[in-house]
C-alpha positions in Angstrom: 18.1 -17.0 -7.2 15.1 -15.5 -5.4 11.9 -14.6 -7.1 9.2 -12.3 -5.8 5.9 -14.3 -5.6 2.9 -12.2 -4.7 -0.8 -12.3 -5.4 -0.9 -8.6 -4.6 -0.5 -5.7 -6.9 3.0 -4.2 -7.2 3.3 -0.4 -7.0 4.7 1.2 -10.1 4.2 4.7 -9.0 7.2 6.9 -8.4 7.2 8.0 -4.8 7.8 11.5 -3.9 9.7 11.8 -0.6 9.3 15.1 1.2 11.5 16.2 4.0 9.6 17.3 7.1 10.8 19.3 10.0 12.5 17.6 12.9 14.1 14.7 11.0 11.2 13.0 9.3 10.5 12.1 5.7 7.0 11.7 4.2 6.3 9.1 1.4 3.3 10.4 -0.5 2.6 7.1 -2.2 2.4 4.9 0.9 1.2 7.8 3.1 3.7 7.0 5.8 6.4 9.0 7.5 9.9 7.6 8.1 12.5 8.7 10.6 15.2 10.4 8.6 17.8 8.7 10.9 17.7 5.1 9.8 19.6 4.0 12.9 17.9 6.3 15.5 18.0 3.5 18.1 21.7 4.0 18.3 21.8 7.7 17.7 19.3 8.3 20.6 21.3 6.0 22.9 18.6 3.4 23.2 20.9 0.7 21.9 24.7 0.8 21.7 24.9 -0.3 18.0 21.2 -0.1 16.9 21.0 -3.9 16.4 18.2 -5.6 18.3 16.3 -8.8 18.2 12.7 -8.8 16.8 11.0 -8.2 20.2 13.4 -5.5 21.2 13.1 -3.7 17.9 9.3 -3.7 18.1 9.3 -2.6 21.7 11.6 0.3 20.8 9.4 1.4 17.8 6.2 1.1 19.8 7.6 3.1 22.7 9.1 5.8 20.6 7.9 9.3 21.0 9.4 11.5 18.3 8.4 14.8 16.8 5.3 14.9 19.0 4.0 11.5 17.7 3.8 8.2 19.6 2.4 5.9 17.0 5.7 4.7 15.5 6.2 1.1 14.4 8.5 -1.0 12.2 7.7 -1.2 8.5 5.4 -4.0 7.4 6.6 -6.8 5.1 3.0 -7.2 3.7 2.1 -6.1 0.2 0.5 -2.7 -0.1 -2.9 -4.4 -0.7 -2.5 -6.2 2.7 -1.9 -9.6 1.2 0.9 -11.8 2.3 4.6 -10.8 2.1 6.6 -11.0 -1.0 9.7 -13.2 -0.8 13.1 -12.5 -2.3 14.4 -9.8 -4.7 12.3 -7.1 -6.4 9.7 -7.0 -3.6 8.6 -3.5 -4.3 5.2 -3.9 -2.7 6.4 -4.0 1.0 7.2 -0.7 2.8 11.0 -1.5 2.9 11.0 -2.8 -0.7 9.2 0.3 -1.8 11.8 2.5 -0.1 14.7 0.4 -1.5 13.6 0.1 -5.1 11.2 2.9 -5.8 12.2 5.7 -3.5 16.0 5.3 -3.5 16.5 3.7 -6.9 18.6 0.7 -5.6 18.7 -2.5 -7.6 18.6 -6.2 -6.7 21.9 -7.5 -5.4 23.2 -4.0 -4.7 23.4 -1.9 -1.5 20.8 0.6 -0.6 23.8 3.1 -0.5 24.2 2.6 -4.2 20.8 3.8 -5.0 20.5 6.1 -8.0 18.1 8.6 -6.5 20.7 10.7 -4.8 18.2 13.5 -3.9 16.1 11.0 -1.9 19.2 9.3 -0.4 20.4 12.6 0.9 17.2 12.9 3.0 18.4 10.1 5.3 21.2 9.6 7.7 22.8 6.4 9.2 21.5 4.1 6.5 23.0 0.7 7.1 23.7 -1.8 4.3 22.5 -4.6 6.5 19.3 -6.4 7.7 16.4 -4.3 9.0 13.5 -5.9 10.9 10.0 -5.5 9.6 7.2 -5.7 12.2 5.7 -8.7 10.4 5.8 -12.2 12.0 6.3 -15.1 9.6 2.8 -16.6 10.0 3.2 -20.1 8.7 5.8 -20.9 11.3 5.2 -22.4 14.7 8.5 -21.1 15.9 9.7 -17.5 16.4 10.3 -16.4 12.8 9.8 -12.9 11.4 10.4 -11.0 8.1 13.3 -8.6 7.5 14.6 -6.7 4.5 18.3 -6.9 3.6 19.3 -3.5 2.4 22.8 -4.8 1.4 21.2 -6.8 -1.5 17.6 -5.8 -1.7 15.8 -9.0 -0.7 13.0 -9.6 1.7 13.3 -12.9 3.7 12.6 -14.3 7.1 14.8 -15.3 10.1 14.6 -16.3 13.7 13.5 -13.5 15.9 16.5 -13.9 18.1 18.9 -12.4 15.5 19.9 -8.8 15.9 19.1 -6.5 13.0 18.6 -2.8 12.7 15.2 -1.1 13.2 13.9 1.8 11.2 10.7 3.5 12.5 7.7 4.6 10.4 4.3 6.0 11.3 1.1 6.4 9.4 0.3 9.6 7.6 2.0 12.9 7.1 3.4 14.8 10.0 2.9 18.1 8.1 -0.8 17.4 7.7 -3.1 19.7 9.6 -5.5 17.7 11.7 -9.2 18.3 11.1 -11.1 19.8 14.1 -13.1 17.4 16.1 -16.9 17.7 15.8 
């Protein structure tokens, strides 16, 4: 049985996801925007099945230009306060954990597709009940290890970077926000 060990604060706020034009969804608690297509790497033709190793997934996200934005990345495994990643189940403080548990209402040892917040689930397409890379390297390791979130069971763990998992892009801020004029 996994336990979530974290020195960081866990978010207890209920996120409000808001659909944005062009296939994007804003999380007003984390202040990030997700692609509504959780397997856009495949949908866009970038990768035949959407599964990529860690380097390929990060390269895809960093090179993505979507909705007029080019600052896409993979979600972080770090806690919302910036402290080290949570390990195991009930890791609600990482971006993927927050999506899984808080936004979509899924529970530990169940699929993301069984989440109880059906309104929020309906905002997304191509959700996979499988592993999704985070953009966070497993720091204590001297070998190529990185964090991922398993949406089939709701746990955050680490794996060798050569494994092929899905990638779900996020970007900072709200795409509907009106930029302030430069001074």
